[in-house]
C-alpha positions as CSV (number, residue, x, y, z in Angstrom):
1,M,122.0,70.2,123.3
2,T,118.9,68.3,122.6
3,V,118.0,66.4,119.5
4,H,114.4,65.3,118.9
5,R,113.8,62.8,116.2
6,I,110.8,61.2,114.6
7,E,111.0,58.1,112.5
8,R,109.0,58.8,109.4
9,R,107.1,55.4,109.5
10,E,106.2,55.4,113.2
11,E,102.9,56.5,114.6
12,R,102.7,60.3,114.8
13,R,103.6,61.8,118.1
14,P,105.1,65.1,119.3
15,V,108.7,65.4,118.6
16,N,109.4,66.0,122.3
17,A,108.2,62.5,123.2
18,E,111.7,61.1,123.1
19,T,114.8,63.2,123.7
20,E,118.5,62.7,123.7
21,T,120.2,65.0,126.1
22,R,123.7,66.2,125.3
23,Q,126.0,68.8,126.8
24,P,124.5,72.2,126.0
25,M,126.6,74.7,124.0
26,T,126.3,78.0,125.7
27,T,127.7,81.4,125.0
28,A,127.4,84.5,127.0
29,A,125.0,86.9,125.4
30,S,125.3,90.6,125.6
31,R,122.3,93.0,125.6
32,F,122.8,96.3,124.0
33,V,120.5,99.3,123.6
34,C,120.2,101.2,120.3
35,P,118.0,104.2,119.4
36,L,116.2,102.1,116.8
37,M,115.9,98.4,116.0
38,I,117.2,96.7,112.9
39,L,117.4,93.3,111.8
40,C,116.1,90.4,110.2
41,V,117.6,89.0,107.4
42,S,114.0,87.4,107.5
43,L,107.8,84.5,117.1
44,L,106.0,86.0,120.8
45,T,105.7,84.4,124.3
46,G,103.3,81.5,124.5
47,C,104.9,79.5,121.7
48,S,105.1,75.8,122.5
49,S,108.3,73.8,122.0
50,S,106.1,70.9,120.9
51,L,105.8,70.3,117.2
52,S,102.1,69.4,117.4
53,P,100.2,71.4,114.9
54,P,98.0,74.3,116.1
55,D,94.6,75.0,114.8
56,A,95.2,75.8,111.1
57,N,92.5,78.4,111.1
58,S,94.5,80.5,113.5
59,S,97.2,81.1,110.9
60,S,95.3,83.6,108.8
61,G,92.8,86.4,109.3
62,A,94.7,89.7,109.2
63,G,92.7,92.3,107.4
64,P,93.9,93.9,104.2
65,V,96.2,96.9,104.4
66,S,95.5,100.1,102.7
67,N,96.4,100.2,99.0
68,G,98.1,103.6,99.7
69,S,99.0,105.7,96.7
70,S,101.1,104.9,93.7
71,E,103.8,107.5,92.9
72,S,105.9,107.7,89.7
73,G,109.5,108.3,90.4
74,D,112.3,110.3,89.0
75,A,116.0,110.6,89.6
76,S,115.6,113.8,91.7
77,S,118.4,115.5,93.7
78,D,118.6,112.5,96.0
79,T,120.3,110.5,93.3
80,R,123.9,111.7,92.9
81,I,125.8,110.5,89.8
82,A,129.4,110.1,90.6
83,R,130.5,109.0,87.1
84,V,128.7,108.6,83.8
85,D,131.4,107.6,81.4
86,T,130.2,104.9,79.0
87,E,133.5,104.6,77.2
88,R,135.4,104.1,80.4
89,H,132.8,101.6,81.6
90,S,133.2,99.5,78.5
91,A,137.0,99.7,78.6
92,A,137.0,98.6,82.3
93,D,134.8,95.6,81.5
94,A,137.1,94.6,78.6
95,N,140.3,95.0,80.5
96,S,139.3,93.5,83.9
97,T,137.1,90.6,82.8
98,A,133.7,91.9,83.8
99,N,132.5,90.9,87.3
100,V,130.0,88.0,86.8
101,S,128.1,86.7,89.7
102,I,129.0,83.0,90.3
103,D,125.3,82.3,91.1
104,E,124.1,83.7,87.7
105,Q,126.1,81.0,86.0
106,I,124.0,78.2,87.5
107,E,121.9,76.5,84.8
108,T,118.2,77.2,85.0
109,S,117.5,73.4,85.0
110,D,119.4,73.2,88.2
111,V,117.4,75.8,90.1
112,R,113.8,74.5,89.7
113,A,113.9,71.5,92.0
114,N,114.9,73.1,95.3
115,W,115.1,76.3,97.4
116,P,118.2,75.3,99.4
117,N,119.1,78.6,101.1
118,W,118.2,82.2,101.8
119,M,117.3,84.0,98.5
120,G,117.1,80.6,96.6
121,P,119.5,78.5,94.6
122,R,121.0,81.6,92.7
123,H,121.0,83.8,95.8
124,D,119.0,86.3,93.9
125,G,115.5,86.0,95.3
126,V,114.1,84.9,91.9
127,S,112.2,81.6,91.5
128,H,112.0,80.0,88.1
129,E,108.6,78.5,88.8
130,T,106.0,79.3,86.2
131,G,102.3,79.4,85.9
132,V,101.7,81.4,89.1
133,S,97.9,82.0,89.2
134,T,96.5,85.4,89.8
135,D,93.0,84.0,90.5
136,W,93.1,84.1,94.2
137,P,89.9,83.4,96.2
138,E,88.4,86.4,98.0
139,S,88.3,84.4,101.2
140,G,92.1,84.0,101.0
141,L,94.4,81.2,99.9
142,P,93.6,77.9,101.6
143,V,95.9,76.9,104.5
144,V,97.5,73.5,104.0
145,W,99.3,73.4,107.4
146,S,100.7,75.6,110.1
147,R,103.1,75.1,113.0
148,Q,104.3,77.1,116.0
149,I,108.1,77.2,115.8
150,G,109.2,79.9,118.3
151,I,110.3,83.5,118.0
152,G,112.5,84.6,115.2
153,F,113.0,85.8,111.6
154,S,114.6,82.8,109.9
155,S,113.1,82.1,106.5
156,V,112.7,78.5,105.1
157,S,114.9,76.3,102.9
158,I,113.3,73.4,101.0
159,V,115.2,70.5,99.5
160,D,114.0,67.1,98.4
161,G,110.6,67.5,100.1
162,R,112.0,68.7,103.4
163,L,111.7,72.2,104.9
164,F,114.3,73.6,107.3
165,T,113.9,76.7,109.6
166,M,114.6,78.0,113.1
167,G,112.9,79.5,116.1
168,H,113.5,80.4,119.8
169,V,111.5,78.8,122.6
170,D,112.0,79.5,126.3
171,G,115.7,80.2,126.3
172,A,116.7,77.8,123.5
173,E,117.0,77.9,119.8
174,Y,115.5,75.2,117.7
175,V,116.5,73.9,114.3
176,Y,113.5,72.2,112.6
177,C,113.1,69.8,109.8
178,F,109.5,69.2,108.5
179,E,107.9,67.5,105.6
180,A,107.3,70.4,103.2
181,E,104.0,69.0,101.8
182,S,102.4,68.1,105.1
183,G,104.2,70.0,107.9
184,E,104.8,66.7,109.6
185,P,108.0,66.9,111.8
186,V,111.0,64.9,110.9
187,W,113.6,66.0,113.5
188,S,114.5,69.0,115.6
189,Y,117.5,70.1,117.5
190,S,117.9,72.6,120.4
191,Y,120.6,74.5,122.3
192,E,120.7,77.2,124.9
193,C,120.7,80.7,123.3
194,A,120.0,84.2,124.2
195,L,116.8,85.8,122.7
196,V,118.6,89.1,121.9
197,D,115.3,91.0,121.8
198,N,116.7,94.5,121.6
199,L,113.8,96.7,120.5
200,H,112.2,93.8,118.5
201,E,111.1,90.2,119.2
202,G,114.6,88.7,118.8
203,G,115.3,85.0,118.0
204,P,117.3,83.6,115.1
205,G,117.8,85.7,112.0
206,A,119.9,83.4,109.8
207,T,118.2,80.9,107.4
208,P,119.4,77.3,107.2
209,T,121.6,76.5,104.2
210,V,121.3,73.0,102.6
211,D,124.1,71.6,100.6
212,G,123.9,68.0,99.5
213,E,123.4,65.8,102.6
214,F,124.2,68.6,105.1
215,V,122.4,71.6,106.5
216,Y,124.2,74.5,108.1
217,T,122.7,76.8,110.7
218,L,123.9,79.9,112.6
219,G,122.4,80.9,116.0
220,R,122.1,84.4,117.5
221,D,124.9,83.7,119.9
222,G,127.2,82.4,117.1
223,Q,126.5,78.7,117.2
224,L,127.5,77.4,113.8
225,V,126.3,73.8,113.3
226,C,126.6,71.3,110.5
227,F,123.9,68.6,110.6
228,R,123.0,65.6,108.4
229,T,119.8,66.5,106.7
230,D,118.2,63.0,107.1
231,D,118.3,62.7,110.8
232,G,119.8,65.8,112.4
233,E,123.0,64.2,113.5
234,I,125.8,66.7,114.2
235,V,128.8,66.5,111.9
236,W,130.7,69.5,113.3
237,Q,130.1,72.7,115.2
238,K,131.8,76.0,116.1
239,D,131.2,78.8,118.6
240,L,132.1,81.9,116.5
241,Q,132.7,84.1,119.4
242,T,135.5,81.8,120.6
243,D,136.7,80.5,117.3
244,L,137.1,84.0,115.7
245,D,137.9,85.9,118.9
246,I,135.1,88.4,118.3
247,P,132.4,89.8,120.6
248,M,128.8,89.1,119.9
249,P,127.4,91.7,117.5
250,E,125.0,94.2,119.0
251,W,122.0,92.4,117.3
252,G,123.5,88.9,117.4
253,F,124.8,86.8,114.5
254,A,122.5,86.7,111.5
255,S,124.6,85.8,108.4
256,S,123.2,82.9,106.4
257,A,125.9,80.5,105.4
258,Y,127.1,80.9,101.8
259,I,128.5,77.8,100.1
260,H,131.3,78.3,97.5
261,G,132.8,75.0,96.4
262,D,134.1,73.3,99.5
263,Q,134.0,76.5,101.5
264,L,131.4,77.8,103.9
265,I,131.5,81.6,104.1
266,L,130.1,83.8,106.9
267,Q,130.5,87.3,108.0
268,G,129.9,88.8,111.5
269,G,132.9,90.6,112.9
270,R,135.2,88.9,110.4
271,V,134.7,87.3,107.0
272,V,135.6,83.6,107.5
273,S,135.9,80.5,105.4
274,Y,135.5,77.0,106.8
275,N,135.8,73.7,105.1
276,K,132.1,72.7,104.7
277,L,132.8,69.0,105.3
278,T,135.1,69.2,108.3
279,G,134.7,72.6,109.9
280,E,138.4,73.3,109.6
281,K,139.1,77.0,109.2
282,N,140.6,78.0,105.8
283,W,141.1,81.7,106.5
284,Q,139.7,84.7,108.3
285,T,140.0,88.4,107.7
286,D,141.0,91.0,110.2
287,R,138.3,92.1,112.7
288,H,135.8,94.8,111.7
289,E,132.4,96.1,112.8
290,A,130.0,93.2,112.1
291,G,127.3,93.4,109.5
292,Y,124.2,91.2,109.3
293,G,123.9,90.2,105.7
294,S,125.5,87.3,103.8
295,A,128.3,87.0,101.3
296,A,128.0,87.2,97.5
297,S,130.6,85.8,95.1
298,F,131.6,86.9,91.6
299,A,134.3,86.2,89.0
300,H,136.8,89.0,88.3
301,A,140.0,88.9,86.3
302,G,140.3,85.2,86.6
303,R,139.6,85.0,90.3
304,T,136.6,84.4,92.5
305,L,136.0,87.3,94.8
306,L,133.6,87.7,97.7
307,A,131.6,90.9,98.5
308,T,130.1,91.6,101.9
309,L,128.6,94.7,103.5
310,D,129.5,95.2,107.2
311,C,129.0,98.2,109.4
312,D,132.3,99.7,108.3
313,G,131.6,99.4,104.5
314,L,131.6,97.3,101.3
315,R,134.4,94.8,101.5
316,I,135.8,92.7,98.6
317,V,138.1,89.8,99.5
318,D,139.7,86.9,97.5
319,S,137.9,83.6,98.1
320,D,141.2,81.7,98.0
321,D,142.8,83.3,101.1
322,G,140.6,86.1,102.4
323,G,143.1,88.8,101.2
324,E,141.4,92.2,100.9
325,I,141.1,93.3,97.3
326,A,139.1,96.6,97.8
327,F,137.1,98.5,100.4
328,A,134.7,101.4,100.3
329,P,133.4,103.0,103.5
330,W,129.6,102.8,103.8
331,D,127.8,104.6,106.6
332,S,125.8,102.8,109.3
333,P,124.6,105.3,111.8
334,F,123.4,102.7,114.3
335,Y,125.6,99.8,113.2
336,T,122.7,98.1,111.4
337,N,123.9,97.3,107.8
338,S,122.2,94.0,107.1
339,T,121.7,93.6,103.4
340,T,123.8,91.5,101.0
341,P,125.5,93.0,98.0
342,I,123.9,92.4,94.6
343,V,126.5,91.8,91.9
344,H,125.5,91.9,88.2
345,D,127.3,92.8,84.9
346,G,130.4,94.1,86.6
347,L,128.4,96.3,89.0
348,I,127.9,96.0,92.8
349,F,124.9,97.4,94.6
350,V,124.5,98.0,98.3
351,S,121.8,99.6,100.4
352,S,121.2,100.6,104.0
353,G,118.5,102.2,106.1
354,Y,118.4,105.3,108.3
355,N,118.5,107.7,105.4
356,V,121.8,106.4,104.1
357,G,120.4,104.8,101.0
358,C,122.0,102.9,98.2
359,G,125.1,102.9,96.0
360,L,126.3,101.3,92.8
361,F,130.0,100.5,92.5
362,R,132.4,99.1,89.9
363,L,135.6,97.3,90.8
364,V,138.4,98.6,88.5
365,D,142.2,98.2,89.2
366,G,141.7,97.2,92.8
367,Q,139.5,100.2,93.5
368,L,135.7,100.5,94.1
369,E,134.5,103.4,92.0
370,L,131.1,104.9,92.9
371,I,128.8,105.2,89.9
372,Y,125.8,106.7,91.9
373,N,124.3,106.9,95.3
374,S,120.7,107.6,96.1
375,R,118.3,108.0,99.0
376,K,115.4,106.5,97.0
377,M,116.2,102.9,98.0
378,R,117.0,102.7,101.7
379,N,116.7,98.9,102.5
380,H,116.5,98.6,106.3
381,F,117.1,94.9,106.4
382,N,115.4,93.0,103.6
383,N,117.2,92.9,100.3
384,S,116.0,94.4,97.1
385,I,115.6,91.9,94.2
386,L,117.1,92.6,90.7
387,F,114.9,91.5,87.8
388,D,115.2,92.5,84.1
389,G,117.3,95.5,84.8
390,Y,115.3,96.9,87.7
391,L,115.5,96.7,91.5
392,Y,112.4,96.0,93.5
393,G,112.6,96.7,97.3
394,F,111.3,98.5,100.3
395,D,112.5,102.1,100.8
396,G,112.4,103.2,104.4
397,N,112.8,102.1,108.1
398,S,110.7,99.7,110.0
399,N,110.0,102.3,112.7
400,L,108.3,104.5,110.0
401,G,106.3,101.8,108.4
402,R,103.5,104.0,107.3
403,V,105.8,105.9,104.9
404,V,107.9,103.0,103.7
405,R,107.4,102.6,99.9
406,L,107.7,99.6,97.7
407,T,110.0,100.9,95.0
408,C,111.0,100.1,91.5
409,M,114.4,101.5,90.5
410,N,116.6,101.3,87.4
411,F,119.7,99.3,88.5
412,E,122.2,101.0,86.3
413,T,121.1,104.6,86.7
414,G,119.3,104.8,90.1
415,K,116.3,106.5,88.5
416,V,113.0,105.5,90.2
417,A,110.3,104.2,88.0
418,W,107.5,104.0,90.6
419,Q,106.8,103.9,94.4
420,K,103.9,102.6,96.4
421,R,102.9,103.1,100.0
422,G,100.7,100.8,102.1
423,L,102.7,97.6,102.7
424,G,104.9,98.8,105.6
425,C,108.4,97.5,105.9
426,G,107.7,94.3,104.1
427,S,109.6,91.7,102.1
428,L,109.5,90.2,98.6
429,M,110.7,87.6,96.2
430,I,110.0,87.2,92.5
431,A,108.4,84.3,90.6
432,D,106.9,84.0,87.1
433,G,107.6,87.7,86.4
434,K,105.6,88.7,89.5
435,L,106.5,90.2,92.9
436,L,105.3,88.1,95.8
437,T,105.3,90.6,98.6
438,L,104.5,90.1,102.2
439,S,103.3,93.3,104.0
440,E,104.6,94.1,107.4
441,D,101.2,93.1,108.9
442,G,100.9,89.8,107.1
443,I,99.1,90.3,103.8
444,L,100.3,88.5,100.7
445,V,100.2,90.8,97.6
446,L,101.0,89.7,94.1
447,V,102.3,92.6,91.9
448,Q,103.4,92.6,88.3
449,A,107.2,93.0,88.0
450,T,107.3,95.9,85.6
451,P,108.8,99.4,85.6
452,D,105.7,100.7,83.8
453,G,103.8,101.2,87.1
454,Y,102.4,99.5,90.2
455,E,100.0,96.8,89.0
456,E,98.4,94.7,91.8
457,L,97.3,91.3,90.6
458,A,96.0,89.6,93.7
459,R,96.1,89.7,97.5
460,S,95.2,87.4,100.4
461,P,95.3,87.4,104.2
462,F,98.2,85.2,105.3
463,L,99.6,86.0,108.8
464,D,99.1,88.4,111.6
465,G,101.5,90.3,113.9
466,R,104.9,91.5,112.7
467,C,106.0,90.0,109.4
468,W,109.5,90.9,108.3
469,T,110.7,87.5,107.0
470,V,110.6,87.0,103.2
471,P,108.0,84.4,102.1
472,V,109.0,81.5,99.8
473,L,106.9,80.3,96.8
474,F,107.8,76.8,95.9
475,D,106.0,74.0,94.0
476,G,102.7,75.8,94.0
477,H,102.7,76.7,97.7
478,I,103.7,79.7,99.7
479,Y,105.5,79.3,103.0
480,G,105.9,82.2,105.5
481,R,106.2,83.0,109.2
482,N,105.7,85.9,111.5
483,A,107.9,87.1,114.3
484,A,105.9,85.3,116.9
485,G,106.5,81.9,115.4
486,N,103.5,81.0,113.3
487,L,104.8,79.1,110.2
488,V,102.1,78.7,107.5
489,C,101.9,76.9,104.2
490,V,99.1,78.0,101.8
491,R,98.3,76.6,98.3
492,L,98.0,78.6,95.2
493,P,95.2,78.0,92.7
494,E,96.1,75.8,89.7
């Protein structure tokens, strides 16, 4: 393994100028062929391993995509109601202590300062930043800085002014730490890793998770590493294939670490809990067909439970010991389930691509009861976002980008409020009551988050090439990357 460090007060120089060589951590990587490509829980040849900044002007310039057509939705025959029983719903909530997402209990004052992991501090994809301007210049949002970081789909985490992300360069994966404001490199770390470029660019798909003075990363081969955030020193590390006695999933490991108290939770062939400080394994479930999303936690009947979606189905386990509480099969035609369950007000939402669609469940007496399923929200790999009772997400597969639709759906009923073509198989987060969407071909589009209809507020060129990774709006800036490895920071108008 190789660690590259830069002292913050020294003269600027490429991070590669001084290296410390350690024994590489390697794992055999399998290559599989599948009829269609999946994954990126959200970079091309020619990417440099140097952290010297490229020409900032090269980071924008993609032309605007077609606005497509706006379509009002309805429940239609594709939405199948399994149970509509208000009295039973109320009784179940009263008798079982309604499921409450642990992340929803975090105080608003605690979530404004940082974006420490995939989907943000509440793991819901919603920023509490306000005053987001819609007065974007016609020439595009100004680029503050850009970096070439290598192939991949990892998003960014930002804590205490530092930005963490990952990329793949010439047979090695890199974990990067930058100054968020300037893009100046602080440290980086590399290890040998397969690209796993089955029918897509490949590279890391998990996003670094920052917790206190530590940052946790997961490589495509299953390299789980705990670093110190300040200097990149390794605290502990695991090889998941060996430690869990599991094969590498067809599309590699892509679960972003989920922190619950002193536990670090992952899924990828098993659900597993490690002590986040020592790396000691607390528990692991039986083996199953790996999924590619992350875990969600929620309170239920006095216990904290974990929900994951793997390629066998929706799995609920006890956070204390990993014991299975409930399970519901959920189809995955090509073993590509890659979203994370959304838990809210006693309900659990899951979604998959390949015409499987979405389902809403309720946990009652140890059973997952299906409330509805629908083919109107088929999330291929990027999660929908729940906001004010409505889900906003991309319905359709990446291989059929022209017909993928940005969709607004009622969370409790599955009824579609509106749909919009023209953004491809993109991604989104929500801030200040607005959807910040990134189209598949790199256009930032700001849309009002309302069920009343598609209302575009602003758009700007941002990136080029394939863009599947969710952007992050933080402290008046937007950070995003494409598959080829161009990481860009732009500034919003004040």
